[in-house]
C-alpha positions in Angstrom: 89.8 29.7 105.4 86.4 28.3 104.2 83.3 30.8 103.9 81.0 29.8 107.3 78.9 26.3 106.3 75.8 26.8 108.6 74.0 23.9 106.8 73.8 21.9 110.2 72.0 22.3 113.0 73.7 22.0 116.7 73.3 18.4 116.6 74.6 17.9 113.4 71.2 16.1 112.0 71.1 16.5 108.1 68.3 15.1 105.2 68.7 14.6 102.1 69.2 18.1 101.1 71.8 19.4 103.5 69.1 21.0 105.3 67.9 20.0 109.2 65.6 17.4 109.8 62.3 19.0 109.9 63.2 22.5 108.7 61.1 24.7 106.7 61.0 25.8 102.7 64.5 26.7 102.2 64.0 30.7 101.1 61.0 31.1 104.1 62.1 33.4 106.9 61.1 33.0 110.5 58.8 35.5 112.1 61.8 36.6 114.4 62.1 38.0 117.7 65.2 39.3 119.0 65.7 39.6 122.5 68.7 41.6 123.4 69.8 44.7 125.8 71.0 46.1 122.9 69.7 47.3 119.4 71.2 46.2 115.7 72.3 50.0 114.7 75.1 52.2 113.8 76.8 52.7 116.5 79.1 50.1 118.4 80.9 47.4 116.9 78.4 44.7 118.0 75.1 46.9 117.3 76.5 47.5 113.7 77.5 43.4 113.3 73.6 42.7 113.9 72.8 45.8 111.4 74.7 44.2 108.9 73.0 40.9 109.6 69.6 42.1 109.8 69.8 45.0 107.4 67.2 44.2 104.7 65.4 41.1 106.8 62.0 41.9 106.2 60.6 44.1 108.6 57.4 42.5 108.6 59.0 39.3 110.2 61.5 41.0 112.9 60.5 42.2 116.5 62.9 43.3 119.2 62.4 42.7 122.8 65.3 45.4 124.3 66.2 47.9 127.3 64.7 50.7 127.5 68.0 53.1 128.4 69.6 51.5 125.3 66.7 51.9 123.0 66.3 55.3 123.9 70.2 56.3 123.5 70.9 54.8 120.1 67.3 55.8 118.4 69.6 58.9 116.1 71.9 55.7 115.0 69.2 54.3 112.1 68.3 51.7 114.3 66.3 48.2 113.2 63.8 46.9 113.0 61.5 49.6 113.5 60.1 51.7 115.9 56.4 49.9 116.0 58.5 46.7 116.6 60.6 47.8 119.3 59.5 46.4 122.6 61.1 47.8 125.6 61.2 46.9 129.2 61.9 49.5 131.7 65.5 49.4 132.6 68.1 52.4 134.7 71.8 53.1 134.3 73.8 55.1 136.4 77.0 56.1 135.2 78.9 56.2 138.7 80.5 52.3 139.0 79.2 51.4 142.0 76.0 53.1 142.0 75.3 51.3 138.6 76.1 47.5 140.1 72.4 48.2 142.4 71.1 49.8 139.1 72.3 45.6 137.0 70.2 44.2 140.7 67.5 46.1 139.8 67.7 45.5 136.1 67.6 41.7 137.2 64.4 41.8 139.3 62.7 43.1 135.5 63.3 38.9 134.6 59.7 37.8 135.4 58.6 41.5 133.0 60.7 40.7 130.5 59.7 37.0 129.8 56.1 38.0 130.5 56.5 40.4 127.7 58.4 38.4 125.4 55.8 35.3 125.3 52.7 38.4 125.1 54.5 39.2 121.6 55.5 35.7 120.3 51.7 34.4 120.9 50.5 37.5 119.8 52.8 38.0 116.2 53.1 34.3 115.7 56.7 34.1 116.5 58.7 31.2 115.0 62.5 32.0 116.6 63.7 33.5 119.0 67.5 35.1 118.5 69.7 36.4 121.7 73.0 37.6 122.6 74.8 36.7 126.2 75.3 38.1 128.9 72.6 39.4 130.9 69.0 39.5 131.8 67.4 40.0 128.9 69.4 36.8 127.6 68.1 34.9 130.7 64.4 36.0 129.5 64.9 35.0 126.2 66.2 31.2 127.6 63.0 31.5 129.8 60.6 32.6 126.8 62.2 29.6 124.8 60.9 27.0 127.5 57.5 28.4 128.4 56.5 28.6 124.4 58.5 25.9 122.6 60.3 28.2 120.2 63.6 27.3 119.0 66.7 29.5 120.5 69.4 31.1 117.9 72.0 32.2 120.7 75.1 34.9 119.4 78.3 34.8 120.9 80.6 38.2 120.3 82.4 38.2 123.6 82.4 36.5 127.0 83.3 39.4 130.0 80.5 37.6 132.1 82.5 34.9 132.3 85.2 36.1 133.7 86.6 34.9 136.9 86.6 38.1 138.8 82.9 38.4 138.1 80.4 39.0 141.7 79.7 36.1 143.2 76.1 36.7 142.5 76.8 36.8 138.9 78.8 34.2 138.4 76.5 31.7 140.6 73.8 32.7 138.0 76.2 32.5 134.9 77.4 28.7 136.0 74.4 28.0 137.1 72.5 28.7 133.6 75.1 29.4 131.1 75.6 25.7 130.2 71.6 24.6 130.1 71.2 28.0 127.8 73.6 26.9 125.1 72.7 23.2 125.2 69.3 24.3 124.9 69.4 26.3 121.8 68.9 25.3 118.0 72.1 26.7 116.9 74.9 28.3 118.4 77.3 31.2 116.5 80.5 32.6 117.4 81.7 35.3 116.4 85.4 33.6 115.4 86.5 30.1 115.1 88.7 30.7 118.3 85.7 32.2 120.0 83.8 28.4 119.1 87.1 26.3 120.4 86.6 28.3 124.0 82.4 27.6 124.2 83.4 24.0 122.9 86.2 23.1 125.2 83.6 24.4 128.0 80.1 23.6 127.2 80.6 20.3 124.9 78.4 22.2 123.0 78.7 22.4 119.0 79.2 26.4 117.8 79.7 27.8 114.5 81.5 31.0 113.7 79.6 34.0 112.4 82.4 36.3 111.2 81.5 40.1 111.6 80.5 41.2 107.7 81.5 43.9 105.4 80.3 44.9 102.3 83.9 44.5 100.5 83.0 46.8 97.9 82.1 49.9 99.6 85.8 49.4 101.0 86.8 49.2 97.6 86.0 52.0 96.3 87.2 53.9 99.7 90.9 53.2 98.2 90.1 54.4 95.0 88.7 57.6 96.8 91.7 58.0 99.5 94.1 60.6 99.4 97.5 59.9 98.3 100.6 59.3 100.9 102.2 62.1 102.9 105.6 62.9 102.4 107.3 63.3 106.0 104.5 61.5 108.0 103.7 58.4 109.1 99.8 58.6 109.7 98.3 55.8 112.2 94.9 55.3 112.9 92.7 53.4 115.4 89.0 53.8 115.5 86.3 52.2 117.5 85.3 52.6 120.9 88.2 52.8 124.2 87.7 51.1 127.2 89.2 48.5 129.5 90.1 45.9 126.6 92.2 48.4 124.9 93.1 51.2 127.0 96.6 50.2 128.1 98.1 48.9 124.6 96.7 52.3 123.3 98.9 54.0 125.8 101.6 52.0 125.0 101.2 53.1 121.7 101.1 56.7 123.2 104.3 56.9 125.4 106.1 55.9 122.3 104.5 58.5 119.9 104.5 61.0 122.6 108.5 60.5 123.6 110.4 62.8 120.9 113.1 60.5 119.7 116.8 62.7 118.8 117.0 61.3 115.4 113.9 60.2 113.9 114.7 57.1 112.0 114.6 58.2 108.3 113.3 61.5 108.9 109.7 60.5 109.1 107.4 61.7 112.0 104.6 59.6 113.1 101.3 60.2 114.2 98.7 59.2 115.8 94.6 59.4 114.8 91.8 58.3 117.2 88.4 57.9 115.4 86.8 57.5 118.7 83.1 59.8 119.8 84.7 59.8 123.2 85.5 63.1 124.2 89.3 65.4 124.4 88.8 65.0 128.5 87.7 61.6 128.4 90.9 60.9 126.6 92.6 63.0 128.5 91.9 61.0 131.4 92.7 57.8 130.1 96.4 58.9 128.9 95.5 59.4 125.5 96.7 62.4 124.4 99.9 64.3 123.6 101.8 66.4 120.5 101.5 63.1 118.5 97.9 62.3 119.2 94.7 63.4 117.8 91.2 62.7 118.1 88.4 62.6 115.2 84.9 61.5 114.8 84.1 59.9 111.5 81.2 58.9 110.1 80.5 55.3 109.4 80.1 55.7 106.0 83.4 57.6 105.5 85.4 54.7 107.2 86.4 53.1 104.4 88.3 56.3 103.0 89.8 57.0 106.2 91.1 53.5 106.6 92.6 53.3 103.2 94.6 57.0 103.6 96.5 55.6 107.1 99.6 54.4 106.8 99.0 51.9 109.5 96.2 51.0 111.2 96.8 50.1 114.7 94.7 47.1 116.7 95.6 47.0 120.3 94.1 44.8 123.2 95.0 44.5 126.6 97.6 42.3 128.4 96.0 43.1 132.1 95.9 39.6 133.4 92.6 40.0 135.2 91.5 40.5 131.9 92.7 37.1 130.1 89.7 35.6 129.6 88.2 39.1 127.7 91.1 38.5 125.2 90.5 34.7 124.8 87.2 34.7 123.9 86.4 38.2 122.1 86.9 39.0 118.3 87.3 42.5 117.7 84.6 43.0 115.2 87.1 46.0 113.6 89.9 43.2 112.2 87.1 42.4 109.2 87.1 46.3 108.2 90.8 46.7 109.1 91.8 44.1 106.3 89.0 45.3 103.6 91.0 48.5 104.0 94.2 47.5 102.2 96.3 49.5 105.0 99.0 47.2 106.7 97.9 46.1 110.4 99.8 46.8 113.4 98.8 44.3 116.1 99.6 44.8 120.4 98.0 42.1 121.8 99.3 39.5 124.1 99.7 35.9 122.5 96.4 34.1 123.4 94.2 36.8 122.5 92.2 35.9 119.8 93.7 39.0 117.4 96.8 37.9 117.8 96.2 34.1 117.2 94.2 35.1 113.9 96.9 37.7 112.3 99.4 34.9 112.8 97.9 31.8 111.3 96.7 34.4 108.2 99.7 36.0 107.9 97.9 39.5 107.3 99.4 41.5 110.1 102.5 42.9 112.4 102.8 41.5 115.9 104.4 42.7 118.8 102.8 40.7 121.8 104.7 42.1 124.3 104.4 45.7 126.4 107.4 46.4 125.4 108.3 50.0 124.0 111.4 49.3 121.8 109.7 46.3 120.1 106.5 49.0 119.5 108.9 51.5 118.2 110.7 49.2 115.8 107.5 48.1 114.4 106.4 51.1 113.6 109.7 51.6 111.7 109.6 48.4 110.0 105.9 49.3 108.6 106.5 52.1 107.4 109.9 51.8 105.5 110.3 48.0 104.4 107.9 48.5 101.1 107.8 44.4 100.1 106.4 43.9 103.7 103.7 46.4 103.4 102.8 44.7 100.0 102.8 41.5 101.5 100.5 42.3 104.4 98.0 44.0 102.1 97.9 41.3 99.4 97.1 38.7 102.3 94.8 40.9 104.4 92.6 41.2 101.0 92.5 38.1 100.0 91.6 37.2 103.7 89.2 39.8 103.8 87.4 38.6 101.0 87.5 34.7 101.9 86.6 35.2 105.3 84.2 38.6 105.9 82.5 39.3 102.6 79.0 40.2 103.6 77.9 38.6 100.2 79.0 35.5 101.5 78.2 35.2 104.9 74.7 36.8 105.1 72.9 34.4 102.6 73.9 31.4 104.8 72.7 32.9 108.0 69.3 33.7 106.3 69.5 30.1 105.2 70.0 28.9 108.4 67.0 31.6 110.0 64.9 29.4 106.9 65.6 26.1 109.0 63.5 25.9 111.8 63.6 22.5 113.3 60.1 20.7 114.7 60.1 21.9 117.9 56.7 21.2 120.4 56.6 23.0 123.7 57.3 20.8 126.5 54.7 19.7 129.1 54.7 21.5 132.4 55.4 19.0 135.1 52.9 18.9 137.7 
């Protein structure tokens, strides 16, 4: 897989330099307004990806319009841009499942305020482009800000839960009405993987470009050097990140296998799973993710390269639930980039149609169990722990794929170059 090429715009109109027609000087970054219901910060996969993309972006050229709830909750996670360039719109959140549906409707009713705030920010600060991530009210607001101001709109798709067939009717109607309009009006549409690009190009006939999750390869090389050696008699399995509907059932499959005491452990080895997550133990108990072979711990982001390198097996689960098939087909877990960079064999437990399964099979850099079968999962653990040749092969291929696909030293300069190439776009006259 070649490094991503961001040289062409959505319509493929190139001048003789390879830049879009009417682009600005190559290294002149746009004055950019992020319109997103989250914040680039050091928590959650999406926040970390966005923080890596915009870390080092000139502070005087970056603004954020976001949710008041999220901005408050991530304030301690080193967010960017600076607080004086973060502007919030009042939102509400209720943790109760049914009451939160009312909160979603109330938040959607704030759309006119979001648009008004965005237009004011754009005019006051000389904003030159808008950057947004679907799907929420702020994403829709970005589209209307674009329509009223004529500013170029950039879209980055990391997943597509709003496109699920099971969404509530009122959400589905707005999604089907607006999503194609927004994507077709964008100057550029990026997706978190080439597989996600395929899905959106097929559905909306819109050109998409992969913008893979970036990682600092050098940090993971240092992590491998700092890692402690193997532990005799114990196979250390590690999972990192959030745990929600997209992972629970696949993780439960592994926990059940590990908690079942094999009367004759293969080779005398014991398998233990460490969940590197911020969830408290009582929540993990409710999720049936506890037991004698399972423990949890919180790991700082800067320690993650070393922790991943010290593991014997990294576990990558994705749901087998039929109602979440659409999510499995469109999302791409950002931890894949970190897992591969760690130089540790990866066990993928996900359905055959999941983007994670397709990626690892296409590149031969992981061991895949694509059915919820306890015996197949148990055999995979034993094979990965004992077959030294297979481990070396997976590690070698994984490091090569990580360097070729996820190295932020390649991805971020190309991304910044795209943000310096703004198409000429005049505000469209309002119809009378």
